Residue frames relative to the residue before (quaternion, step in Angstrom):
aa qw qx qy qz dx dy dz
M 1.0000 0.0000 0.0000 0.0000 0.00 0.00 0.00
R 0.4862 -0.6672 0.4830 0.2919 3.52 -0.96 0.87
N 0.6251 -0.5857 0.3774 0.3517 3.53 -1.16 0.66
G 0.6451 0.5297 -0.3269 0.4431 3.60 0.98 -0.77
V 0.6544 0.4947 -0.3055 0.4834 3.57 0.99 -0.82
R 0.6324 0.5381 -0.3264 0.4517 3.57 1.01 -0.83
H 0.6849 0.4663 -0.2869 0.4808 3.61 0.95 -0.84
L 0.6153 0.5321 -0.3500 0.4645 3.60 1.07 -0.64
L 0.6660 0.4779 -0.2983 0.4890 3.59 0.95 -0.85
G 0.6373 0.5263 -0.3244 0.4600 3.58 1.05 -0.71
A 0.6358 0.5127 -0.3333 0.4710 3.59 1.01 -0.74
G 0.6448 0.5082 -0.3191 0.4735 3.59 1.00 -0.76
A 0.6473 0.5051 -0.3143 0.4765 3.58 1.00 -0.81
G 0.6521 0.5170 -0.3167 0.4551 3.59 1.01 -0.76
L 0.6554 0.4987 -0.3123 0.4734 3.57 1.00 -0.79
A 0.6757 0.4688 -0.2945 0.4867 3.59 1.03 -0.72
A 0.6606 0.5396 -0.3097 0.4202 3.59 1.05 -0.72
T 0.5762 0.6201 -0.3873 0.3655 3.60 1.03 -0.64
P 0.7328 0.3768 -0.2756 0.4950 3.66 0.67 -0.85
L 0.6040 0.5600 -0.3697 0.4300 3.61 1.10 -0.54
I 0.6544 0.4872 -0.3127 0.4864 3.59 0.97 -0.79
A 0.6460 0.5074 -0.3236 0.4697 3.59 0.94 -0.82
A 0.6596 0.4968 -0.3156 0.4674 3.61 0.93 -0.81
G 0.6321 0.5307 -0.3375 0.4527 3.58 1.05 -0.69
F 0.6789 0.4704 -0.2925 0.4819 3.58 0.96 -0.81
L 0.6724 0.4752 -0.3039 0.4793 3.58 1.03 -0.72
G 0.6494 0.5479 -0.3162 0.4220 3.57 1.01 -0.78
H 0.6590 0.5265 -0.3371 0.4181 3.57 0.95 -0.76
A 0.6392 0.5350 -0.3374 0.4374 3.60 1.11 -0.49
H 0.7431 0.4190 -0.2182 0.4739 3.60 1.12 -0.56
L 0.5451 0.6143 -0.4165 0.3900 3.60 1.19 0.02
A 0.4833 -0.7181 0.4308 0.2553 3.54 -0.88 1.00
P 0.7350 0.3513 -0.2861 0.5045 3.67 0.55 -0.87
E 0.5351 -0.6639 0.4243 0.3047 3.54 -0.92 0.93
W 0.6479 0.5278 -0.3288 0.4399 3.59 0.98 -0.78
L 0.6436 0.5083 -0.3278 0.4689 3.59 1.07 -0.65
A 0.6284 0.5206 -0.3290 0.4752 3.58 1.06 -0.72
L 0.6713 0.4822 -0.2989 0.4769 3.60 0.95 -0.83
G 0.6303 0.5321 -0.3300 0.4590 3.58 1.06 -0.68
T 0.6452 0.5080 -0.3122 0.4777 3.57 1.02 -0.79
L 0.6503 0.5047 -0.3102 0.4756 3.57 0.98 -0.83
A 0.6586 0.5018 -0.3100 0.4674 3.61 0.95 -0.83
A 0.6519 0.5047 -0.3182 0.4680 3.59 0.98 -0.79
T 0.6324 0.5242 -0.3257 0.4681 3.59 1.03 -0.75
M 0.6651 0.4915 -0.2981 0.4767 3.57 0.95 -0.87
A 0.6446 0.5117 -0.3256 0.4655 3.60 0.98 -0.78
F 0.6373 0.5210 -0.3238 0.4664 3.58 1.00 -0.79
A 0.6536 0.4880 -0.3093 0.4888 3.59 0.98 -0.81
G 0.6307 0.5368 -0.3308 0.4523 3.58 1.05 -0.67
V 0.6246 0.5215 -0.3342 0.4756 3.58 1.05 -0.71
L 0.6504 0.5019 -0.3185 0.4729 3.58 0.98 -0.78
A 0.6985 0.4905 -0.2720 0.4446 3.57 0.97 -0.85
G 0.8208 0.3050 -0.1357 0.4636 3.59 0.94 -0.73
S 0.5552 0.6431 -0.3986 0.3454 3.60 1.13 0.00
R 0.5821 -0.5877 0.4392 0.3505 3.55 -1.32 0.16
I 0.4456 0.6439 -0.5049 0.3632 3.59 1.16 0.21
S 0.7335 -0.4407 0.2840 0.4326 3.54 -1.23 0.27
P 0.5218 -0.6386 0.4585 0.3313 3.59 -1.06 0.64
L 0.4930 0.6408 -0.4411 0.3895 3.59 1.22 -0.11
A 0.5771 0.5941 -0.3702 0.4206 3.58 1.18 -0.53
S 0.7405 0.3288 -0.2286 0.5397 3.60 1.09 -0.52
A 0.6130 0.5765 -0.3592 0.4036 3.62 1.10 -0.54
L 0.6679 0.5150 -0.3258 0.4273 3.62 0.88 -0.83
P 0.6923 0.4099 -0.3123 0.5051 3.66 0.78 -0.79
G 0.6006 0.5725 -0.3584 0.4279 3.58 1.09 -0.63
L 0.6542 0.5026 -0.3098 0.4726 3.57 0.98 -0.82
V 0.6603 0.5104 -0.3123 0.4538 3.57 0.93 -0.88
F 0.7192 0.4442 -0.2663 0.4632 3.59 0.76 -1.03
T 0.6423 0.5096 -0.3386 0.4616 3.61 0.99 -0.70
G 0.6674 0.5054 -0.3052 0.4540 3.58 0.91 -0.87
L 0.6997 0.4535 -0.2792 0.4762 3.59 0.85 -0.92
G 0.6623 0.5073 -0.3080 0.4573 3.58 0.99 -0.80
A 0.6543 0.4955 -0.3128 0.4781 3.58 0.99 -0.79
A 0.6393 0.5128 -0.3297 0.4686 3.58 1.01 -0.74
A 0.6583 0.4987 -0.3140 0.4683 3.60 0.98 -0.78
Q 0.6651 0.4945 -0.3067 0.4681 3.59 1.00 -0.80
A 0.6755 0.4846 -0.2905 0.4737 3.58 1.10 -0.64
G 0.4899 -0.6887 0.4160 0.3356 3.58 1.26 -0.13
M 0.3740 0.7281 -0.4960 0.2899 3.57 1.18 0.38
P 0.5436 -0.6062 0.4474 0.3700 3.59 -1.03 0.63
S 0.3155 -0.7818 0.5209 0.1341 3.49 -0.92 0.97
L 0.4722 -0.6530 0.5144 0.2933 3.54 -1.25 0.48
V 0.4377 0.7285 -0.4443 0.2835 3.58 1.27 -0.23
P 0.6898 0.4639 -0.3270 0.4495 3.68 0.73 -0.83
V 0.6563 0.5161 -0.3179 0.4493 3.59 1.09 -0.58
L 0.7557 0.4364 -0.2114 0.4401 3.57 0.92 -0.93
L 0.7602 0.3837 -0.1924 0.4877 3.61 1.10 -0.60
P 0.5601 -0.5576 0.4731 0.3892 3.56 -1.23 0.37
R 0.6615 -0.5504 0.3403 0.3791 3.59 -1.14 0.62
A 0.6163 0.5728 -0.3568 0.4059 3.61 1.02 -0.66
Y 0.7409 0.4138 -0.2235 0.4794 3.61 1.09 -0.60
V 0.4849 0.7080 -0.4262 0.2861 3.60 1.17 -0.39
E 0.6668 0.5137 -0.3103 0.4417 3.59 0.83 -0.96
S 0.6534 0.5167 -0.3143 0.4554 3.61 0.95 -0.87
Y 0.6958 0.4688 -0.2878 0.4618 3.58 0.85 -0.90
L 0.6312 0.5103 -0.3462 0.4705 3.59 1.00 -0.64
T 0.6189 0.5176 -0.3384 0.4843 3.59 1.09 -0.65
L 0.6342 0.5234 -0.3274 0.4655 3.59 0.97 -0.83
L 0.6838 0.4886 -0.2922 0.4565 3.58 0.87 -0.90
G 0.7046 0.4648 -0.2701 0.4632 3.57 1.06 -0.64
T 0.7581 0.3757 -0.2079 0.4909 3.61 1.15 -0.41
W 0.8607 0.2040 -0.0757 0.4603 3.58 0.20 -1.27
A 0.5595 0.6679 -0.3916 0.2957 3.60 1.04 -0.60
L 0.7147 0.4624 -0.2751 0.4469 3.59 0.74 -0.98
P 0.6809 0.4571 -0.3290 0.4682 3.68 0.78 -0.77
M 0.6595 0.4983 -0.3224 0.4614 3.59 0.94 -0.81
G 0.6498 0.5176 -0.3217 0.4543 3.59 0.96 -0.79
C 0.6595 0.4981 -0.3106 0.4695 3.59 0.96 -0.83
L 0.6283 0.5331 -0.3327 0.4587 3.59 1.01 -0.76
L 0.6985 0.4674 -0.2770 0.4658 3.57 0.84 -0.95
L 0.6463 0.5027 -0.3281 0.4711 3.59 1.01 -0.69
A 0.6488 0.5167 -0.3228 0.4560 3.59 0.94 -0.82
A 0.6456 0.5165 -0.3258 0.4586 3.58 1.04 -0.68
S 0.6702 0.5074 -0.2980 0.4523 3.60 1.15 -0.50
L 0.5939 0.6338 -0.3513 0.3495 3.59 1.18 -0.33
F 0.5564 0.6231 -0.4077 0.3687 3.61 1.12 -0.41
P 0.4616 -0.7136 0.4513 0.2721 3.62 -0.68 1.05
S 0.6114 0.5725 -0.3648 0.4067 3.60 1.05 -0.63
R 0.6305 0.5330 -0.3525 0.4407 3.61 1.11 -0.47
W 0.6519 0.5177 -0.3207 0.4518 3.61 1.16 -0.44
R 0.6514 0.5021 -0.3195 0.4707 3.60 1.19 -0.44
A 0.5260 -0.6070 0.4876 0.3421 3.52 -1.21 0.52
A 0.5775 -0.5707 0.4462 0.3763 3.55 -1.20 0.50
V 0.4091 -0.7106 0.5199 0.2396 3.55 -0.95 0.88
R 0.2845 -0.7571 0.5666 0.1577 3.54 -0.80 1.02
A 0.4580 -0.6737 0.5058 0.2837 3.52 -0.99 0.82
E 0.3274 -0.7458 0.5478 0.1910 3.53 -0.83 1.00
P 0.5128 -0.6275 0.4670 0.3538 3.58 -1.02 0.67
P 0.5558 -0.6162 0.4215 0.3656 3.59 -1.00 0.68
S 0.4876 -0.6603 0.4807 0.3084 3.55 -1.01 0.78
P 0.5424 -0.6194 0.4401 0.3583 3.58 -1.01 0.70
V 0.3341 -0.7459 0.5479 0.1784 3.55 -0.92 0.93
R 0.4091 -0.7042 0.5216 0.2542 3.52 -0.90 0.92
E 0.6197 -0.5865 0.3807 0.3565 3.55 -1.17 0.69
E 0.6577 0.5185 -0.3310 0.4348 3.57 0.95 -0.74
E 0.6408 0.4999 -0.3355 0.4764 3.59 1.16 -0.43
E 0.6092 0.5821 -0.3536 0.4063 3.57 1.12 -0.60
E 0.7049 0.4582 -0.2733 0.4674 3.55 0.92 -0.87
A 0.3525 -0.7130 0.5672 0.2136 3.52 -0.97 0.92
P 0.5250 -0.6297 0.4491 0.3552 3.59 -0.99 0.66
A 0.5614 -0.6033 0.4485 0.3460 3.52 -1.15 0.66
P 0.4958 -0.6556 0.4645 0.3294 3.59 -0.99 0.72
P 0.5794 -0.5796 0.4191 0.3908 3.59 -1.10 0.49
P 0.5841 -0.5932 0.4045 0.3786 3.60 -1.10 0.57
L 0.5275 -0.6265 0.4735 0.3240 3.54 -1.17 0.66
P 0.5303 -0.6230 0.4467 0.3621 3.58 -1.04 0.60
K 0.5780 -0.5842 0.4362 0.3666 3.57 -1.21 0.58
R 0.5221 -0.6445 0.4618 0.3144 3.51 -1.10 0.68
I 0.2743 -0.7505 0.5817 0.1519 3.53 -0.88 0.96
P 0.4090 -0.7197 0.4913 0.2709 3.63 -0.67 0.98
S 0.3949 -0.7221 0.5199 0.2290 3.53 -1.02 0.77
R 0.5088 -0.6729 0.4503 0.2924 3.59 -1.07 0.62
Y 0.6736 0.5254 -0.2976 0.4263 3.62 0.99 -0.42
């Protein structure tokens, strides 16, 4: 796959992953059975791990990382948030909890995973071996052995 296509698909995956990760973190807080809440949290973490460690474009982890780091840092700094303005009142408390707890660590993790230069390069394809010429295949004949010198004894 060409590098441009890989980055385009990674950007799409990153844009789709941002609300999915947020929904996973918000969903685990509202589930009644404890095992279901832990399962949702584990699935969210596994999904973020796939974004952070896969061979898809680093944009898949950089875009959600930028969003979560920015919102989490703003919440930790005490800056007024757009969350109360953009969301219905029933969801405001959940999102403020998300911004105060999981957003900053998850954003830093996803951003750190995007920094490796090897993730930005395309995978190197193995080239087929070049055909070897017949004259290169044959080893040269060894030099002749010296004649035996008779001994005096």
